[in-house]
C-alpha positions in Angstrom: 137.8 60.2 102.3 138.6 57.8 104.9 136.0 55.5 105.6 135.4 52.4 107.8 132.3 49.7 107.5 131.4 47.9 110.8 129.3 45.1 109.7 130.4 44.9 106.2 129.2 41.2 105.5 125.7 41.8 106.4 122.9 43.4 104.5 123.6 46.7 105.2 127.1 46.7 105.0 127.0 45.0 101.7 124.8 47.8 100.1 127.4 50.4 101.6 130.2 48.6 99.5 128.0 48.5 96.8 127.6 52.4 97.1 131.3 53.0 97.6 132.0 50.9 94.4 129.6 52.6 92.2 130.7 56.3 93.7 134.7 55.1 93.0 135.8 52.7 95.0 139.3 52.6 96.5 140.0 55.2 94.0 137.7 57.6 95.8 137.7 56.2 99.1 140.5 55.2 101.7 138.9 51.9 103.3 140.4 51.6 106.9 138.6 49.1 108.7 136.2 46.4 107.4 134.6 44.0 110.1 132.2 41.1 109.9 130.9 37.9 112.0 131.5 34.5 110.8 131.6 35.2 106.9 135.3 35.3 106.5 135.6 34.5 102.9 133.3 37.7 102.1 135.1 39.6 104.6 138.4 39.0 103.1 137.2 39.5 99.5 136.0 42.8 100.3 139.1 43.9 102.3 141.2 42.7 99.3 138.7 44.6 97.1 138.7 47.7 98.7 142.2 47.7 100.1 141.5 47.8 103.6 143.9 48.3 106.2 142.7 45.8 108.6 139.9 43.3 108.5 138.3 42.0 111.7 135.9 38.9 112.6 134.2 38.9 115.6 134.4 35.5 115.9 138.0 34.5 117.4 137.8 31.0 116.3 137.4 32.1 112.5 140.9 34.2 112.8 143.2 31.6 111.4 140.8 31.5 108.1 141.2 35.1 107.7 144.6 35.3 108.2 144.9 32.6 105.7 142.4 34.2 103.2 144.8 37.4 103.4 148.1 35.9 103.5 150.3 38.1 101.1 148.1 40.7 100.7 149.6 43.3 103.5 146.2 43.4 105.0 146.1 43.3 108.7 143.7 40.2 110.3 142.3 40.5 113.7 139.5 39.2 115.6 137.5 39.5 118.8 135.5 42.3 120.9 138.5 44.0 121.9 139.8 44.4 118.2 136.3 45.4 116.9 137.0 48.3 119.2 140.4 49.1 118.3 139.6 49.0 114.5 136.7 51.2 115.1 138.9 53.8 117.1 141.0 54.3 114.1 140.5 57.9 112.6 138.3 57.8 109.8 136.0 60.7 108.5 133.0 58.6 108.1 132.0 55.3 109.6 128.9 53.2 108.8 127.8 51.7 111.8 126.1 48.4 111.0 126.7 45.8 113.5 123.4 44.0 114.5 122.6 44.0 118.0 124.2 45.3 121.2 127.4 44.1 119.9 127.5 47.1 118.0 127.4 49.3 120.8 131.0 49.4 122.0 132.7 49.7 118.6 130.4 52.6 117.5 131.0 54.3 120.7 134.8 54.2 120.2 134.0 55.4 116.5 131.9 58.3 117.7 134.8 59.2 120.0 136.9 59.9 117.4 134.8 62.8 115.9 133.8 60.8 112.5 130.4 61.2 110.9 128.5 58.2 112.1 126.1 56.4 109.6 123.8 54.6 112.1 121.9 51.9 111.0 122.4 50.1 114.5 119.2 50.6 116.2 120.6 49.4 119.6 122.9 52.3 119.8 120.4 54.9 120.6 117.5 52.5 122.1 120.1 51.3 124.9 122.1 54.0 125.2 121.0 57.3 123.7 121.7 59.7 125.7 125.3 58.4 126.3 125.8 58.1 122.6 124.6 61.3 121.7 127.0 62.8 124.7 129.8 60.9 122.8 129.2 62.6 119.5 128.9 66.2 121.0 131.9 65.9 122.7 133.8 64.6 120.0 132.2 67.3 117.3 131.2 64.3 115.0 127.7 64.1 113.2 125.1 61.4 113.5 123.5 60.4 110.1 120.7 58.1 110.3 120.8 55.6 107.7 117.4 53.6 108.6 115.1 54.5 105.8 112.5 56.1 108.0 115.0 58.1 110.2 116.8 59.0 107.0 113.2 60.2 105.5 112.7 62.2 108.7 116.3 63.8 108.7 115.8 64.7 105.3 112.5 66.7 105.5 112.7 67.9 109.1 113.2 71.9 109.4 115.6 72.6 111.9 114.9 76.2 111.5 111.5 75.5 112.7 112.0 72.8 115.1 109.2 74.5 117.4 106.7 74.0 114.8 107.2 70.2 114.5 103.9 68.5 115.8 104.3 64.9 114.7 107.1 62.7 113.8 105.2 59.8 111.7 107.1 56.6 111.2 105.8 54.5 108.4 105.8 50.7 108.7 105.3 48.1 106.2 103.0 45.8 108.3 105.3 42.6 107.5 104.2 39.4 106.5 101.5 39.1 109.0 99.9 42.8 108.6 96.4 41.1 108.0 96.9 37.9 109.9 94.8 36.9 112.9 96.5 36.4 116.4 95.9 32.7 116.7 97.4 32.2 113.1 100.4 33.9 114.1 100.8 31.8 117.0 102.1 28.9 115.1 104.4 30.6 112.3 107.7 29.3 111.9 110.8 31.6 112.0 111.3 31.0 108.2 107.9 32.2 107.4 108.6 35.3 109.7 111.6 36.2 108.2 109.8 36.4 104.6 109.4 40.3 104.3 107.0 41.4 101.7 109.3 44.2 100.5 112.9 44.6 101.9 115.8 42.3 101.7 117.1 42.1 105.2 118.9 39.7 107.3 117.0 37.2 109.3 116.8 38.7 112.7 116.1 42.2 111.4 113.3 40.5 109.2 111.6 38.8 112.1 111.7 41.9 114.2 109.8 43.4 111.2 107.0 40.8 111.6 106.5 41.4 114.8 106.8 45.2 114.6 109.8 45.4 117.0 111.7 47.1 114.7 109.3 49.9 114.5 109.3 50.0 118.5 113.1 50.5 118.3 112.6 53.2 115.8 110.2 54.8 117.6 112.7 55.2 120.6 115.6 56.1 118.3 113.3 59.3 117.0 112.9 60.4 120.1 117.0 60.3 120.7 117.8 61.7 117.0 115.3 64.3 117.0 114.5 65.4 120.4 111.0 64.2 120.0 108.6 63.5 123.0 106.9 60.0 122.9 103.6 61.7 122.6 104.5 63.2 119.3 105.9 60.2 117.7 103.4 58.0 115.7 103.4 54.9 113.5 101.2 54.3 110.4 101.0 51.2 108.7 101.9 51.8 104.8 102.5 48.6 102.9 103.6 49.7 99.9 106.8 50.7 101.6 107.1 54.1 99.2 106.6 56.8 101.7 109.2 56.0 104.1 108.3 58.4 107.0 106.5 62.0 107.3 106.8 65.0 109.7 103.8 67.1 110.5 103.9 70.8 111.6 101.8 73.1 113.3 100.6 74.9 110.0 99.0 71.6 109.1 101.7 70.7 106.5 102.9 67.2 106.3 106.3 66.5 104.6 107.3 63.1 103.3 110.3 61.5 101.6 109.3 59.0 98.9 111.1 56.5 97.2 111.6 52.9 96.1 112.6 50.3 98.9 116.1 50.2 98.4 118.5 50.8 101.5 121.3 52.3 98.9 119.2 55.6 98.8 119.8 56.4 102.6 123.3 55.0 102.9 124.4 57.1 99.9 122.6 60.4 101.4 124.7 59.8 104.7 127.5 59.1 102.8 127.8 62.3 100.9 125.5 64.4 102.9 124.7 67.1 102.3 125.3 66.3 98.7 123.0 63.6 96.7 124.8 61.1 94.5 123.5 59.4 91.6 122.8 56.1 92.5 121.7 52.9 90.4 118.4 52.6 92.3 114.9 52.5 90.4 112.8 55.8 90.2 109.6 56.0 91.2 107.0 56.0 88.3 103.8 57.6 89.7 101.9 56.3 86.9 102.5 53.2 87.9 101.5 53.6 91.6 97.9 52.0 91.4 97.6 53.2 95.4 99.3 54.1 98.5 97.4 52.8 101.3 97.8 53.9 105.0 96.1 52.3 108.1 96.8 52.5 112.0 98.6 49.3 113.5 96.7 46.9 115.6 98.6 47.0 119.0 96.5 44.2 120.2 98.2 42.0 117.7 101.5 43.8 117.8 102.1 45.1 121.4 105.7 45.9 120.5 104.5 49.3 120.0 102.8 49.9 123.2 105.9 48.7 124.9 108.1 51.2 123.2 106.0 53.8 124.6 105.9 52.5 127.9 110.0 52.6 127.9 110.1 56.2 126.6 107.9 57.3 129.2 109.8 55.5 131.9 113.2 56.7 130.3 116.7 55.7 132.4 117.6 52.3 131.0 114.2 51.1 129.7 115.4 50.7 126.1 118.4 48.6 127.2 115.8 46.4 129.1 113.3 46.2 126.3 116.2 45.6 123.5 118.0 42.9 125.8 114.8 40.9 126.8 113.9 41.4 122.7 117.0 39.8 121.8 116.9 36.9 124.0 113.3 36.2 122.9 114.0 36.7 119.4 116.7 34.2 119.4 114.7 31.8 121.2 112.2 32.0 118.6 114.7 31.6 116.2 115.6 28.3 117.8 112.0 27.1 117.7 111.9 27.5 122.0 109.2 29.7 121.9 106.4 30.9 119.9 106.0 34.2 117.8 103.6 35.7 119.9 105.7 35.0 123.3 108.3 37.4 122.1 106.2 40.3 123.3 104.9 38.5 126.1 108.5 37.9 127.6 109.7 41.2 126.9 107.0 42.9 129.0 107.2 40.5 131.5 110.8 41.5 132.0 110.0 45.0 131.9 107.7 44.3 134.6 110.4 43.1 136.7 113.5 45.4 136.0 113.7 48.8 137.2 114.8 51.3 134.7 116.8 53.7 136.9 118.2 56.5 135.5 120.1 57.7 132.1 123.1 55.8 132.0 126.6 57.6 132.6 128.8 54.7 131.2 128.9 51.8 128.8 129.2 49.3 131.9 125.5 50.5 133.3 124.3 50.1 129.9 125.5 46.5 129.3 124.5 45.5 133.1 120.9 46.6 132.5 121.4 44.6 128.9 122.7 41.4 131.2 119.8 41.6 133.7 117.2 41.8 131.3 118.9 38.8 129.1 119.0 36.4 132.2 115.6 37.0 133.0 113.9 36.6 129.7 116.0 33.6 129.2 114.4 32.1 132.1 111.2 32.3 130.3 112.4 30.4 127.3 112.3 26.7 128.0 115.5 24.7 127.0 115.1 21.8 124.6 
């Protein structure tokens, strides 16, 4: 199987290569392209281990370092946005799309247009350009395989032969580190504290999104596009143990759930070998050791991201791109200590009030235009030091 991993040096990318390593490595898979950002030492090591044809860093300033690390290996080194898109355009059977943020949209769209199976770990592709992205998949005859643990869970238990009987899509949320904190206490938290997720090992930005529940807001919009659901049928329930990854409710009163340990390799392995299930070195659930499984309604007063997601789904058009663009800027401002934790949602809502959503995008340029406008407005609300 020919594969590419876009974002191989991040958390999802490293876990993907760990699964590939376990399932035979370069003896079982032909790795075409690996891409990363600033960790060129890791990227080069991955490329050598898996015999990649090309390694690409998004940071053009790091290209000399990458070339030096790959000298004599026969592995092509490249850098920059155009190089990312070119690498993603190379024919493969399966592509892991794990570049974080809107930066992953153009490369992932390029891979989708080749008809590959797309293992989607980038939320922003569907949040910002769901209709556009789905059209590309359909026209090329590819397949979209969700890798977020929640959407993978739904994908595994939804009955495609009885879609009319689906009443509810229930996304579970850990609640993050501030699940029980009052709003006034959250106002003064630092990025380090916000990034300390209680269950999952993820990157800083994703972990802080989890703390604010913006990751769940994006997942709600993703679920709409992935499963053809309306915003009214998508629910969120807080489940602090992260054992039940998500659920689907049916018209006969049944609720089907997918359970497992909080390990991304399960969803990655399922996407890689679908419809088979590989033997993976993940922990097995010991039900006798599970003291309890708790569920509670999210507090949208303390976590307004969920309300903003519903607003975006109802408005349609480019609302997802506007929400996400504003969120990315506000998140960056919080990481830089220019705004407080609670200001993230406040800024996103202000931008959504100001920017008209328009209609569903026909081009990637329309998505980038809405994203850019949202970013400019959000940046104006984040004071400079």
